[in-house]
MARKE-9077 format. One record per residue (C-alpha): chain; x, y, z; residue number from 1. Coordinates in nm, 2 decimals. Example, Ala and Ser with C-alpha at 12.3 -4.5 7.8 and 13.67 -1.06 7.14 Angstrom:
<vexses>
VEXSE  A  1.23  -0.45  0.78  1 .
VEXSE  A  1.37  -0.11  0.71  2 .
</vexses>
This chain:
<vexses>
VEXSE  A  0.00  0.00  0.00  1 .
VEXSE  A  0.29  0.24  0.06  2 .
VEXSE  A  0.37  0.24  -0.31  3 .
VEXSE  A  0.02  0.38  -0.40  4 .
VEXSE  A  0.00  0.74  -0.51  5 .
VEXSE  A  -0.14  0.99  -0.27  6 .
VEXSE  A  -0.38  1.13  -0.52  7 .
VEXSE  A  -0.47  0.98  -0.86  8 .
VEXSE  A  -0.72  1.13  -1.10  9 .
VEXSE  A  -0.79  0.83  -1.33  10 .
VEXSE  A  -1.08  0.70  -1.53  11 .
VEXSE  A  -1.43  0.75  -1.42  12 .
VEXSE  A  -1.75  0.58  -1.30  13 .
VEXSE  A  -1.96  0.46  -1.59  14 .
VEXSE  A  -2.33  0.50  -1.59  15 .
VEXSE  A  -2.42  0.31  -1.90  16 .
VEXSE  A  -2.48  -0.06  -1.85  17 .
VEXSE  A  -2.60  -0.24  -2.17  18 .
VEXSE  A  -2.50  -0.57  -2.32  19 .
VEXSE  A  -2.14  -0.68  -2.37  20 .
VEXSE  A  -2.08  -0.65  -2.75  21 .
VEXSE  A  -1.92  -0.38  -2.96  22 .
VEXSE  A  -2.25  -0.19  -2.98  23 .
VEXSE  A  -2.27  -0.18  -2.60  24 .
VEXSE  A  -1.91  -0.09  -2.58  25 .
VEXSE  A  -2.00  0.22  -2.78  26 .
VEXSE  A  -2.28  0.30  -2.54  27 .
VEXSE  A  -2.04  0.26  -2.24  28 .
VEXSE  A  -1.79  0.49  -2.40  29 .
VEXSE  A  -2.06  0.74  -2.46  30 .
VEXSE  A  -2.15  0.73  -2.10  31 .
VEXSE  A  -1.78  0.77  -2.01  32 .
VEXSE  A  -1.75  1.08  -2.23  33 .
VEXSE  A  -2.06  1.24  -2.07  34 .
VEXSE  A  -1.95  1.15  -1.72  35 .
VEXSE  A  -1.61  1.30  -1.78  36 .
VEXSE  A  -1.76  1.62  -1.91  37 .
VEXSE  A  -2.00  1.65  -1.62  38 .
VEXSE  A  -1.73  1.58  -1.36  39 .
VEXSE  A  -1.51  1.85  -1.50  40 .
VEXSE  A  -1.80  2.09  -1.49  41 .
VEXSE  A  -1.90  1.98  -1.14  42 .
VEXSE  A  -1.55  2.01  -1.01  43 .
VEXSE  A  -1.50  2.35  -1.15  44 .
VEXSE  A  -1.81  2.47  -0.97  45 .
VEXSE  A  -1.74  2.28  -0.65  46 .
VEXSE  A  -1.37  2.32  -0.58  47 .
VEXSE  A  -1.26  2.64  -0.43  48 .
VEXSE  A  -0.91  2.79  -0.47  49 .
VEXSE  A  -0.62  2.59  -0.33  50 .
VEXSE  A  -0.55  2.22  -0.31  51 .
VEXSE  A  -0.72  2.19  0.03  52 .
VEXSE  A  -1.05  2.13  -0.14  53 .
VEXSE  A  -0.93  1.82  -0.32  54 .
VEXSE  A  -1.07  1.49  -0.19  55 .
VEXSE  A  -0.84  1.23  -0.04  56 .
VEXSE  A  -0.78  0.89  -0.18  57 .
VEXSE  A  -0.73  0.58  0.03  58 .
VEXSE  A  -0.71  0.20  0.02  59 .
VEXSE  A  -0.88  -0.08  0.22  60 .
VEXSE  A  -0.75  -0.43  0.24  61 .
VEXSE  A  -1.05  -0.65  0.17  62 .
VEXSE  A  -1.09  -1.03  0.16  63 .
VEXSE  A  -1.10  -1.17  -0.19  64 .
VEXSE  A  -1.35  -1.43  -0.08  65 .
VEXSE  A  -1.56  -1.28  0.20  66 .
VEXSE  A  -1.77  -1.60  0.22  67 .
VEXSE  A  -1.48  -1.83  0.30  68 .
VEXSE  A  -1.30  -1.73  0.62  69 .
VEXSE  A  -1.03  -1.99  0.56  70 .
VEXSE  A  -0.92  -1.81  0.24  71 .
VEXSE  A  -0.67  -1.55  0.35  72 .
VEXSE  A  -0.62  -1.38  0.01  73 .
VEXSE  A  -0.70  -1.01  -0.01  74 .
VEXSE  A  -0.71  -0.72  -0.25  75 .
VEXSE  A  -0.69  -0.34  -0.22  76 .
VEXSE  A  -1.01  -0.15  -0.27  77 .
VEXSE  A  -0.99  0.22  -0.35  78 .
VEXSE  A  -1.20  0.49  -0.18  79 .
VEXSE  A  -1.23  0.87  -0.20  80 .
VEXSE  A  -1.31  1.10  0.09  81 .
VEXSE  A  -1.45  1.45  0.10  82 .
VEXSE  A  -1.45  1.58  0.45  83 .
VEXSE  A  -1.47  1.95  0.39  84 .
VEXSE  A  -1.83  1.97  0.51  85 .
VEXSE  A  -1.80  1.71  0.79  86 .
VEXSE  A  -1.91  1.90  1.10  87 .
VEXSE  A  -1.90  1.64  1.37  88 .
VEXSE  A  -1.79  1.28  1.42  89 .
VEXSE  A  -2.16  1.21  1.50  90 .
VEXSE  A  -2.27  1.36  1.17  91 .
VEXSE  A  -2.41  1.14  0.89  92 .
VEXSE  A  -2.19  0.96  0.63  93 .
VEXSE  A  -2.29  0.96  0.27  94 .
VEXSE  A  -2.15  0.65  0.10  95 .
VEXSE  A  -2.14  0.67  -0.28  96 .
VEXSE  A  -2.11  0.33  -0.43  97 .
VEXSE  A  -1.91  0.26  -0.75  98 .
VEXSE  A  -2.04  0.05  -1.03  99 .
VEXSE  A  -1.92  -0.11  -1.35  100 .
VEXSE  A  -1.62  0.12  -1.41  101 .
VEXSE  A  -1.35  0.32  -1.24  102 .
VEXSE  A  -1.42  0.56  -0.96  103 .
VEXSE  A  -1.26  0.89  -0.92  104 .
VEXSE  A  -1.28  1.21  -0.72  105 .
VEXSE  A  -1.60  1.32  -0.88  106 .
VEXSE  A  -1.79  1.05  -0.68  107 .
VEXSE  A  -1.75  1.26  -0.37  108 .
VEXSE  A  -1.74  1.61  -0.52  109 .
VEXSE  A  -2.06  1.62  -0.74  110 .
VEXSE  A  -2.40  1.47  -0.75  111 .
VEXSE  A  -2.64  1.39  -0.46  112 .
VEXSE  A  -2.38  1.32  -0.19  113 .
VEXSE  A  -2.17  1.63  -0.24  114 .
VEXSE  A  -2.47  1.86  -0.31  115 .
VEXSE  A  -2.65  1.75  0.01  116 .
VEXSE  A  -2.35  1.72  0.24  117 .
VEXSE  A  -2.32  2.09  0.34  118 .
VEXSE  A  -2.68  2.10  0.48  119 .
VEXSE  A  -2.61  1.80  0.70  120 .
VEXSE  A  -2.25  1.84  0.78  121 .
VEXSE  A  -2.19  1.50  0.62  122 .
VEXSE  A  -1.87  1.30  0.55  123 .
VEXSE  A  -1.88  1.19  0.19  124 .
VEXSE  A  -1.70  0.86  0.09  125 .
VEXSE  A  -1.69  0.70  -0.26  126 .
VEXSE  A  -1.61  0.33  -0.27  127 .
VEXSE  A  -1.49  0.17  -0.59  128 .
VEXSE  A  -1.63  -0.16  -0.70  129 .
VEXSE  A  -1.41  -0.47  -0.68  130 .
VEXSE  A  -1.25  -0.57  -1.02  131 .
VEXSE  A  -1.30  -0.22  -1.17  132 .
VEXSE  A  -1.07  0.08  -1.19  133 .
VEXSE  A  -0.77  0.02  -0.97  134 .
VEXSE  A  -0.95  -0.22  -0.73  135 .
VEXSE  A  -0.85  -0.53  -0.93  136 .
VEXSE  A  -0.71  -0.82  -0.73  137 .
VEXSE  A  -0.36  -0.95  -0.82  138 .
VEXSE  A  -0.38  -1.22  -1.08  139 .
VEXSE  A  -0.57  -1.05  -1.35  140 .
VEXSE  A  -0.91  -1.12  -1.50  141 .
VEXSE  A  -0.91  -1.49  -1.58  142 .
VEXSE  A  -1.22  -1.69  -1.51  143 .
VEXSE  A  -1.07  -1.84  -1.19  144 .
VEXSE  A  -1.04  -1.49  -1.06  145 .
VEXSE  A  -1.37  -1.35  -1.19  146 .
VEXSE  A  -1.57  -1.60  -0.98  147 .
VEXSE  A  -1.51  -1.35  -0.70  148 .
VEXSE  A  -1.68  -1.08  -0.90  149 .
VEXSE  A  -2.05  -1.04  -0.83  150 .
VEXSE  A  -2.30  -0.80  -0.68  151 .
VEXSE  A  -2.30  -1.03  -0.37  152 .
VEXSE  A  -1.92  -0.99  -0.33  153 .
VEXSE  A  -1.96  -0.62  -0.39  154 .
VEXSE  A  -2.22  -0.59  -0.11  155 .
VEXSE  A  -2.00  -0.79  0.13  156 .
VEXSE  A  -1.73  -0.52  0.05  157 .
VEXSE  A  -1.98  -0.25  0.14  158 .
VEXSE  A  -2.05  -0.41  0.48  159 .
VEXSE  A  -1.68  -0.46  0.55  160 .
VEXSE  A  -1.59  -0.11  0.43  161 .
VEXSE  A  -1.87  0.04  0.63  162 .
VEXSE  A  -1.71  -0.10  0.95  163 .
VEXSE  A  -1.35  -0.03  0.86  164 .
VEXSE  A  -1.41  0.33  0.75  165 .
VEXSE  A  -1.61  0.40  1.07  166 .
VEXSE  A  -1.31  0.29  1.27  167 .
VEXSE  A  -1.06  0.47  1.04  168 .
VEXSE  A  -1.23  0.80  1.07  169 .
VEXSE  A  -1.36  0.76  1.42  170 .
VEXSE  A  -1.72  0.79  1.31  171 .
VEXSE  A  -1.96  0.77  1.60  172 .
VEXSE  A  -2.17  0.46  1.63  173 .
VEXSE  A  -2.47  0.69  1.64  174 .
VEXSE  A  -2.39  0.83  1.30  175 .
VEXSE  A  -2.64  0.74  1.02  176 .
VEXSE  A  -2.50  0.60  0.70  177 .
VEXSE  A  -2.68  0.67  0.37  178 .
VEXSE  A  -2.59  0.49  0.05  179 .
VEXSE  A  -2.61  0.66  -0.29  180 .
VEXSE  A  -2.56  0.51  -0.63  181 .
VEXSE  A  -2.67  0.54  -1.00  182 .
VEXSE  A  -2.74  0.27  -1.26  183 .
VEXSE  A  -2.60  -0.07  -1.15  184 .
VEXSE  A  -2.45  0.11  -0.84  185 .
VEXSE  A  -2.80  0.23  -0.77  186 .
VEXSE  A  -2.92  -0.13  -0.75  187 .
VEXSE  A  -2.63  -0.20  -0.51  188 .
VEXSE  A  -2.73  0.10  -0.29  189 .
VEXSE  A  -3.09  -0.04  -0.27  190 .
VEXSE  A  -2.96  -0.40  -0.20  191 .
VEXSE  A  -2.72  -0.27  0.06  192 .
VEXSE  A  -3.01  -0.14  0.26  193 .
VEXSE  A  -3.20  -0.46  0.19  194 .
VEXSE  A  -2.93  -0.69  0.31  195 .
VEXSE  A  -2.76  -0.48  0.58  196 .
VEXSE  A  -3.04  -0.26  0.74  197 .
VEXSE  A  -2.83  -0.26  1.07  198 .
VEXSE  A  -2.54  -0.09  0.89  199 .
VEXSE  A  -2.72  0.13  0.63  200 .
VEXSE  A  -3.00  0.36  0.75  201 .
VEXSE  A  -3.13  0.44  0.40  202 .
VEXSE  A  -3.04  0.45  0.03  203 .
VEXSE  A  -3.10  0.67  -0.27  204 .
VEXSE  A  -3.11  0.45  -0.58  205 .
VEXSE  A  -3.10  0.64  -0.90  206 .
VEXSE  A  -3.19  0.47  -1.23  207 .
VEXSE  A  -3.14  0.13  -1.06  208 .
VEXSE  A  -3.23  -0.17  -1.27  209 .
VEXSE  A  -3.32  -0.41  -0.99  210 .
VEXSE  A  -3.49  -0.66  -1.21  211 .
VEXSE  A  -3.25  -0.88  -1.41  212 .
VEXSE  A  -3.38  -0.98  -1.75  213 .
VEXSE  A  -3.24  -1.20  -2.03  214 .
VEXSE  A  -3.41  -1.03  -2.33  215 .
VEXSE  A  -3.43  -0.66  -2.26  216 .
VEXSE  A  -3.66  -0.57  -2.55  217 .
VEXSE  A  -3.83  -0.31  -2.33  218 .
VEXSE  A  -3.52  -0.09  -2.38  219 .
VEXSE  A  -3.60  -0.02  -2.74  220 .
VEXSE  A  -3.97  0.02  -2.66  221 .
VEXSE  A  -3.88  0.32  -2.45  222 .
VEXSE  A  -3.64  0.45  -2.71  223 .
VEXSE  A  -3.91  0.42  -2.97  224 .
VEXSE  A  -4.17  0.59  -2.75  225 .
VEXSE  A  -3.92  0.87  -2.66  226 .
VEXSE  A  -3.85  0.94  -3.03  227 .
VEXSE  A  -4.22  1.04  -3.06  228 .
VEXSE  A  -4.23  1.26  -2.75  229 .
VEXSE  A  -4.26  1.63  -2.82  230 .
VEXSE  A  -4.15  1.70  -2.46  231 .
VEXSE  A  -3.80  1.59  -2.55  232 .
VEXSE  A  -3.79  1.70  -2.91  233 .
VEXSE  A  -3.93  1.39  -3.07  234 .
VEXSE  A  -4.23  1.34  -3.31  235 .
VEXSE  A  -4.40  1.05  -3.49  236 .
VEXSE  A  -4.21  1.18  -3.80  237 .
VEXSE  A  -3.88  1.14  -3.62  238 .
VEXSE  A  -3.96  0.78  -3.53  239 .
VEXSE  A  -4.06  0.71  -3.88  240 .
VEXSE  A  -3.74  0.86  -4.01  241 .
VEXSE  A  -3.53  0.65  -3.78  242 .
VEXSE  A  -3.71  0.34  -3.91  243 .
VEXSE  A  -3.65  0.45  -4.27  244 .
VEXSE  A  -3.28  0.51  -4.20  245 .
VEXSE  A  -3.23  0.16  -4.06  246 .
VEXSE  A  -3.42  0.01  -4.35  247 .
VEXSE  A  -3.19  0.19  -4.59  248 .
VEXSE  A  -2.88  0.06  -4.41  249 .
VEXSE  A  -3.01  -0.29  -4.43  250 .
VEXSE  A  -3.09  -0.24  -4.80  251 .
VEXSE  A  -2.74  -0.13  -4.87  252 .
VEXSE  A  -2.59  -0.42  -4.68  253 .
VEXSE  A  -2.79  -0.66  -4.90  254 .
VEXSE  A  -2.71  -0.47  -5.22  255 .
VEXSE  A  -2.36  -0.63  -5.29  256 .
VEXSE  A  -2.00  -0.57  -5.21  257 .
VEXSE  A  -1.97  -0.23  -5.37  258 .
VEXSE  A  -2.27  -0.10  -5.18  259 .
VEXSE  A  -2.12  -0.24  -4.85  260 .
VEXSE  A  -1.78  -0.08  -4.92  261 .
VEXSE  A  -1.95  0.26  -4.98  262 .
VEXSE  A  -2.15  0.21  -4.66  263 .
VEXSE  A  -1.84  0.13  -4.47  264 .
VEXSE  A  -1.68  0.45  -4.59  265 .
VEXSE  A  -1.98  0.66  -4.52  266 .
VEXSE  A  -2.04  0.53  -4.17  267 .
VEXSE  A  -1.68  0.52  -4.07  268 .
VEXSE  A  -1.64  0.15  -4.01  269 .
VEXSE  A  -1.29  0.04  -3.93  270 .
VEXSE  A  -1.32  -0.28  -4.12  271 .
VEXSE  A  -1.51  -0.48  -4.38  272 .
VEXSE  A  -1.89  -0.53  -4.35  273 .
VEXSE  A  -1.90  -0.84  -4.57  274 .
VEXSE  A  -1.95  -1.09  -4.28  275 .
VEXSE  A  -2.30  -1.15  -4.14  276 .
VEXSE  A  -2.18  -1.11  -3.78  277 .
VEXSE  A  -2.01  -0.78  -3.86  278 .
VEXSE  A  -2.32  -0.65  -4.02  279 .
VEXSE  A  -2.52  -0.74  -3.71  280 .
VEXSE  A  -2.26  -0.56  -3.50  281 .
VEXSE  A  -2.29  -0.25  -3.72  282 .
VEXSE  A  -2.67  -0.25  -3.69  283 .
VEXSE  A  -2.64  -0.30  -3.32  284 .
VEXSE  A  -2.40  -0.01  -3.29  285 .
VEXSE  A  -2.63  0.22  -3.48  286 .
VEXSE  A  -2.91  0.11  -3.24  287 .
VEXSE  A  -2.68  0.19  -2.95  288 .
VEXSE  A  -2.61  0.54  -3.09  289 .
VEXSE  A  -2.99  0.61  -3.12  290 .
VEXSE  A  -3.05  0.45  -2.77  291 .
VEXSE  A  -2.77  0.66  -2.63  292 .
VEXSE  A  -2.93  0.98  -2.75  293 .
VEXSE  A  -3.24  0.88  -2.56  294 .
VEXSE  A  -3.07  0.73  -2.25  295 .
VEXSE  A  -2.86  1.05  -2.20  296 .
VEXSE  A  -3.10  1.30  -2.34  297 .
VEXSE  A  -3.03  1.67  -2.26  298 .
VEXSE  A  -2.74  1.59  -2.02  299 .
VEXSE  A  -2.44  1.82  -2.01  300 .
VEXSE  A  -2.17  1.68  -2.25  301 .
VEXSE  A  -2.41  1.46  -2.45  302 .
VEXSE  A  -2.31  1.48  -2.81  303 .
VEXSE  A  -2.65  1.38  -2.94  304 .
VEXSE  A  -2.98  1.46  -2.77  305 .
VEXSE  A  -3.32  1.34  -2.90  306 .
VEXSE  A  -3.39  1.69  -3.03  307 .
VEXSE  A  -3.07  1.70  -3.23  308 .
VEXSE  A  -3.10  1.35  -3.35  309 .
VEXSE  A  -3.45  1.41  -3.48  310 .
VEXSE  A  -3.33  1.73  -3.64  311 .
VEXSE  A  -3.06  1.54  -3.83  312 .
VEXSE  A  -3.30  1.26  -3.93  313 .
VEXSE  A  -3.57  1.50  -4.06  314 .
VEXSE  A  -3.33  1.75  -4.22  315 .
VEXSE  A  -3.35  1.74  -4.60  316 .
VEXSE  A  -3.67  1.53  -4.62  317 .
VEXSE  A  -3.84  1.82  -4.78  318 .
VEXSE  A  -3.64  1.77  -5.10  319 .
VEXSE  A  -3.81  1.44  -5.15  320 .
VEXSE  A  -3.49  1.22  -5.13  321 .
VEXSE  A  -3.58  0.87  -5.01  322 .
VEXSE  A  -3.24  0.84  -4.85  323 .
VEXSE  A  -3.25  1.16  -4.66  324 .
VEXSE  A  -3.32  0.98  -4.33  325 .
VEXSE  A  -3.01  0.76  -4.38  326 .
VEXSE  A  -2.79  1.06  -4.45  327 .
VEXSE  A  -2.92  1.21  -4.12  328 .
VEXSE  A  -2.82  0.89  -3.94  329 .
VEXSE  A  -2.48  0.91  -4.10  330 .
VEXSE  A  -2.44  1.27  -3.98  331 .
VEXSE  A  -2.54  1.15  -3.63  332 .
VEXSE  A  -2.26  0.89  -3.64  333 .
VEXSE  A  -2.01  1.16  -3.74  334 .
VEXSE  A  -2.12  1.38  -3.44  335 .
VEXSE  A  -2.07  1.09  -3.20  336 .
VEXSE  A  -1.74  0.98  -3.35  337 .
VEXSE  A  -1.60  1.34  -3.32  338 .
VEXSE  A  -1.72  1.37  -2.96  339 .
VEXSE  A  -1.55  1.04  -2.86  340 .
VEXSE  A  -1.24  1.13  -3.05  341 .
VEXSE  A  -1.25  0.81  -3.26  342 .
VEXSE  A  -1.12  0.79  -3.62  343 .
VEXSE  A  -1.34  0.50  -3.70  344 .
VEXSE  A  -1.59  0.27  -3.53  345 .
VEXSE  A  -1.51  -0.10  -3.48  346 .
VEXSE  A  -1.79  -0.33  -3.60  347 .
VEXSE  A  -1.58  -0.65  -3.61  348 .
VEXSE  A  -1.73  -0.94  -3.41  349 .
VEXSE  A  -1.39  -1.12  -3.42  350 .
VEXSE  A  -1.22  -0.81  -3.28  351 .
VEXSE  A  -1.48  -0.78  -3.01  352 .
VEXSE  A  -1.44  -1.15  -2.90  353 .
VEXSE  A  -1.06  -1.11  -2.90  354 .
VEXSE  A  -1.07  -0.80  -2.69  355 .
VEXSE  A  -1.31  -0.95  -2.44  356 .
VEXSE  A  -1.08  -1.25  -2.40  357 .
VEXSE  A  -0.79  -1.04  -2.28  358 .
VEXSE  A  -0.73  -1.10  -1.91  359 .
VEXSE  A  -0.47  -0.83  -1.85  360 .
VEXSE  A  -0.66  -0.55  -1.67  361 .
VEXSE  A  -0.43  -0.28  -1.82  362 .
VEXSE  A  -0.54  -0.39  -2.17  363 .
VEXSE  A  -0.91  -0.45  -2.09  364 .
VEXSE  A  -0.97  -0.08  -2.06  365 .
VEXSE  A  -1.30  0.04  -1.91  366 .
VEXSE  A  -1.41  -0.29  -1.78  367 .
VEXSE  A  -1.59  -0.45  -2.07  368 .
VEXSE  A  -1.47  -0.80  -1.99  369 .
VEXSE  A  -1.57  -0.77  -1.63  370 .
VEXSE  A  -1.92  -0.63  -1.71  371 .
VEXSE  A  -1.97  -0.90  -1.97  372 .
VEXSE  A  -1.90  -1.16  -1.70  373 .
VEXSE  A  -2.16  -1.00  -1.47  374 .
VEXSE  A  -2.42  -1.00  -1.74  375 .
VEXSE  A  -2.35  -1.36  -1.81  376 .
VEXSE  A  -2.35  -1.47  -1.45  377 .
VEXSE  A  -2.61  -1.24  -1.29  378 .
VEXSE  A  -2.81  -0.99  -1.50  379 .
VEXSE  A  -2.85  -1.05  -1.87  380 .
VEXSE  A  -2.96  -0.70  -1.99  381 .
VEXSE  A  -2.93  -0.80  -2.35  382 .
VEXSE  A  -3.10  -0.53  -2.56  383 .
VEXSE  A  -3.30  -0.67  -2.85  384 .
VEXSE  A  -3.52  -0.54  -3.13  385 .
VEXSE  A  -3.70  -0.86  -3.24  386 .
VEXSE  A  -4.05  -0.73  -3.19  387 .
VEXSE  A  -4.20  -0.63  -3.52  388 .
VEXSE  A  -4.30  -0.29  -3.37  389 .
VEXSE  A  -3.94  -0.20  -3.30  390 .
VEXSE  A  -3.84  0.07  -3.55  391 .
VEXSE  A  -3.48  -0.05  -3.58  392 .
VEXSE  A  -3.31  -0.36  -3.73  393 .
VEXSE  A  -3.39  -0.70  -3.57  394 .
VEXSE  A  -3.02  -0.77  -3.57  395 .
VEXSE  A  -2.83  -0.85  -3.36  396 .
VEXSE  A  -3.07  -1.11  -3.22  397 .
VEXSE  A  -3.06  -1.25  -2.86  398 .
VEXSE  A  -2.88  -1.57  -2.96  399 .
VEXSE  A  -2.58  -1.39  -3.10  400 .
VEXSE  A  -2.55  -1.18  -2.79  401 .
VEXSE  A  -2.57  -1.49  -2.56  402 .
VEXSE  A  -2.31  -1.66  -2.78  403 .
VEXSE  A  -2.05  -1.42  -2.64  404 .
VEXSE  A  -2.09  -1.58  -2.29  405 .
VEXSE  A  -2.00  -1.91  -2.45  406 .
VEXSE  A  -1.72  -1.77  -2.66  407 .
VEXSE  A  -1.55  -1.57  -2.39  408 .
VEXSE  A  -1.63  -1.77  -2.07  409 .
VEXSE  A  -1.77  -2.10  -2.18  410 .
VEXSE  A  -2.11  -2.03  -2.03  411 .
VEXSE  A  -2.41  -2.18  -2.19  412 .
VEXSE  A  -2.74  -2.00  -2.26  413 .
VEXSE  A  -2.91  -2.22  -2.01  414 .
VEXSE  A  -2.67  -2.12  -1.74  415 .
VEXSE  A  -2.71  -1.75  -1.81  416 .
VEXSE  A  -3.09  -1.79  -1.80  417 .
VEXSE  A  -3.06  -1.97  -1.46  418 .
VEXSE  A  -2.83  -1.69  -1.33  419 .
VEXSE  A  -3.09  -1.42  -1.42  420 .
VEXSE  A  -3.36  -1.61  -1.24  421 .
VEXSE  A  -3.14  -1.66  -0.93  422 .
VEXSE  A  -3.06  -1.29  -0.92  423 .
VEXSE  A  -3.43  -1.20  -0.92  424 .
VEXSE  A  -3.50  -1.46  -0.66  425 .
VEXSE  A  -3.22  -1.34  -0.43  426 .
VEXSE  A  -3.30  -0.97  -0.45  427 .
VEXSE  A  -3.67  -0.97  -0.52  428 .
VEXSE  A  -3.66  -0.81  -0.86  429 .
VEXSE  A  -3.89  -0.51  -0.88  430 .
VEXSE  A  -4.04  -0.58  -0.54  431 .
VEXSE  A  -3.72  -0.61  -0.33  432 .
VEXSE  A  -3.91  -0.53  0.00  433 .
VEXSE  A  -3.64  -0.29  0.13  434 .
VEXSE  A  -3.74  -0.02  0.36  435 .
VEXSE  A  -3.60  0.34  0.36  436 .
VEXSE  A  -3.50  0.33  -0.01  437 .
VEXSE  A  -3.59  0.61  -0.25  438 .
VEXSE  A  -3.59  0.49  -0.61  439 .
VEXSE  A  -3.54  0.79  -0.85  440 .
VEXSE  A  -3.60  0.74  -1.22  441 .
VEXSE  A  -3.67  0.95  -1.54  442 .
VEXSE  A  -3.94  0.83  -1.77  443 .
VEXSE  A  -3.71  0.90  -2.08  444 .
VEXSE  A  -3.45  0.66  -1.95  445 .
VEXSE  A  -3.49  0.31  -2.11  446 .
VEXSE  A  -3.37  0.15  -1.78  447 .
VEXSE  A  -3.65  0.28  -1.57  448 .
VEXSE  A  -3.87  -0.01  -1.68  449 .
VEXSE  A  -3.64  -0.24  -1.47  450 .
VEXSE  A  -3.65  -0.02  -1.17  451 .
VEXSE  A  -3.91  0.06  -0.90  452 .
VEXSE  A  -4.13  0.34  -1.02  453 .
VEXSE  A  -4.42  0.30  -0.78  454 .
VEXSE  A  -4.38  0.25  -0.41  455 .
VEXSE  A  -4.51  -0.09  -0.29  456 .
VEXSE  A  -4.54  0.01  0.08  457 .
VEXSE  A  -4.52  0.30  0.33  458 .
VEXSE  A  -4.14  0.25  0.39  459 .
VEXSE  A  -4.05  0.25  0.02  460 .
VEXSE  A  -4.05  0.56  -0.19  461 .
VEXSE  A  -4.04  0.60  -0.57  462 .
VEXSE  A  -4.00  0.91  -0.78  463 .
VEXSE  A  -4.05  0.92  -1.15  464 .
VEXSE  A  -3.93  1.24  -1.31  465 .
VEXSE  A  -4.10  1.34  -1.64  466 .
VEXSE  A  -3.86  1.40  -1.92  467 .
VEXSE  A  -3.55  1.30  -1.72  468 .
VEXSE  A  -3.29  1.06  -1.86  469 .
VEXSE  A  -3.05  0.81  -1.71  470 .
VEXSE  A  -2.92  0.92  -1.37  471 .
VEXSE  A  -3.00  1.28  -1.46  472 .
VEXSE  A  -3.09  1.36  -1.10  473 .
VEXSE  A  -2.73  1.29  -1.00  474 .
VEXSE  A  -2.58  1.54  -1.24  475 .
VEXSE  A  -2.46  1.88  -1.13  476 .
VEXSE  A  -2.74  2.14  -1.13  477 .
VEXSE  A  -2.76  2.36  -1.44  478 .
VEXSE  A  -2.97  2.67  -1.52  479 .
VEXSE  A  -3.13  2.48  -1.81  480 .
VEXSE  A  -3.26  2.21  -1.58  481 .
VEXSE  A  -3.64  2.15  -1.62  482 .
VEXSE  A  -3.88  2.24  -1.35  483 .
VEXSE  A  -3.96  1.87  -1.30  484 .
VEXSE  A  -3.59  1.78  -1.25  485 .
VEXSE  A  -3.56  2.06  -1.00  486 .
VEXSE  A  -3.87  1.94  -0.82  487 .
VEXSE  A  -3.73  1.59  -0.83  488 .
VEXSE  A  -3.40  1.69  -0.66  489 .
VEXSE  A  -3.61  1.88  -0.40  490 .
VEXSE  A  -3.80  1.56  -0.33  491 .
VEXSE  A  -3.47  1.38  -0.26  492 .
VEXSE  A  -3.38  1.65  -0.01  493 .
VEXSE  A  -3.71  1.62  0.16  494 .
VEXSE  A  -3.68  1.24  0.18  495 .
VEXSE  A  -3.34  1.29  0.34  496 .
VEXSE  A  -3.50  1.52  0.59  497 .
VEXSE  A  -3.75  1.25  0.68  498 .
VEXSE  A  -3.47  1.00  0.73  499 .
VEXSE  A  -3.21  1.22  0.90  500 .
VEXSE  A  -3.43  1.46  1.09  501 .
VEXSE  A  -3.51  1.22  1.38  502 .
VEXSE  A  -3.14  1.11  1.40  503 .
VEXSE  A  -3.03  1.47  1.42  504 .
VEXSE  A  -3.29  1.55  1.69  505 .
VEXSE  A  -3.17  1.25  1.88  506 .
VEXSE  A  -2.81  1.37  1.87  507 .
VEXSE  A  -2.91  1.72  1.98  508 .
VEXSE  A  -3.11  1.59  2.27  509 .
VEXSE  A  -2.82  1.37  2.38  510 .
VEXSE  A  -2.57  1.65  2.36  511 .
VEXSE  A  -2.39  1.53  2.04  512 .
</vexses>
């Protein structure tokens, strides 16, 4: 541990989820780009002059296998601390959980925990997820190691870290701990309260897909619906134009080698589109691009909102050109490529499989191999478009996505299906039964259909924000925020008051 840097500003927490293939990799990198932009904006607003405002980084030694006390192997788990608002050792602790990517200083400097900390004099801690970022156990990412990667292991880390951090910072036993998280980490926040109510007083779970699902066709149902919504810049004409654009891409893929070569050049594909698997990857990546415009709609740093995408798709249709919608989709691809700083987009299935088989964490990048493993062994989340009402291509189909689990990890479709069922059985799916959890979702976000959008009891709260996209409530405030988003954030504050008010009164009465 002595050799670790005192402060390291590395990669960031992803808020994307999605299946494991090249299309989903595009969606994850889009989420990374947006998160990086938002963090830079948030830090510029949050940090005052001088280095004293910077958060601290630390490391915890955690058991590699917390469910086997005879196994003495361990790994180092990274955390961040923002104590600039911490008023008292009896004050609350806001624990921001990391998800399927690296964690960095923004986890404790922006979003719900940092914004709410001053009012409560709270200590803010961000905990990186095992096997992501720098919290990767020695030995790499081979299958023998990855068996210690799961949400259950991550929750055991939360419980262990909760105790260790309380001792390390001399936090009072009377101090309430509140978990925060977004996307997969939002599910972890809810499950932490469910499984450890004696350690976690309450949780705020933003855009948390608590229901695992093998075939996530509902994702594109929300995307399709959002493309028609005038509230976010969509229209029925936009949805029709998207459908026409995909139909044109498929027509060109079928039109012969010359047409495919031209398509490759126009869409910026890195390699040939002659193989059926590569064509499916291309169509999936284009779906991810459109889905990303909906999933991250109107967020700071998003290269393509619904409004802008629809503008591109509908631009030029007045001239009567039957391929105008396709050219709009092509321009949308160029916008995203420029934003991500990519010369071309990889649609090679063989390349995807080869990259996912790499076990060196320094080569594996943002955690695609690890997240693929979790989808294969816990969650599924494979986005499909096989319903005839889906406006995009029906490729890639579910079997081709599930095939990756076999190709990379040797896991059969039947085992993936069993794993998804076991996850829902263990956590309760969309009726987890956890008390003191606030589920926050936006109705534009395709992931909200896997979350809790209606409270099932008096101790569970659910907030559905009209027009809000994925984890939008967690982003730094902006003057352009909608009234519904501002009201949603106010509701989070009020819920915190409900949870922390009695604890604060108890401290005052006891002289704390």
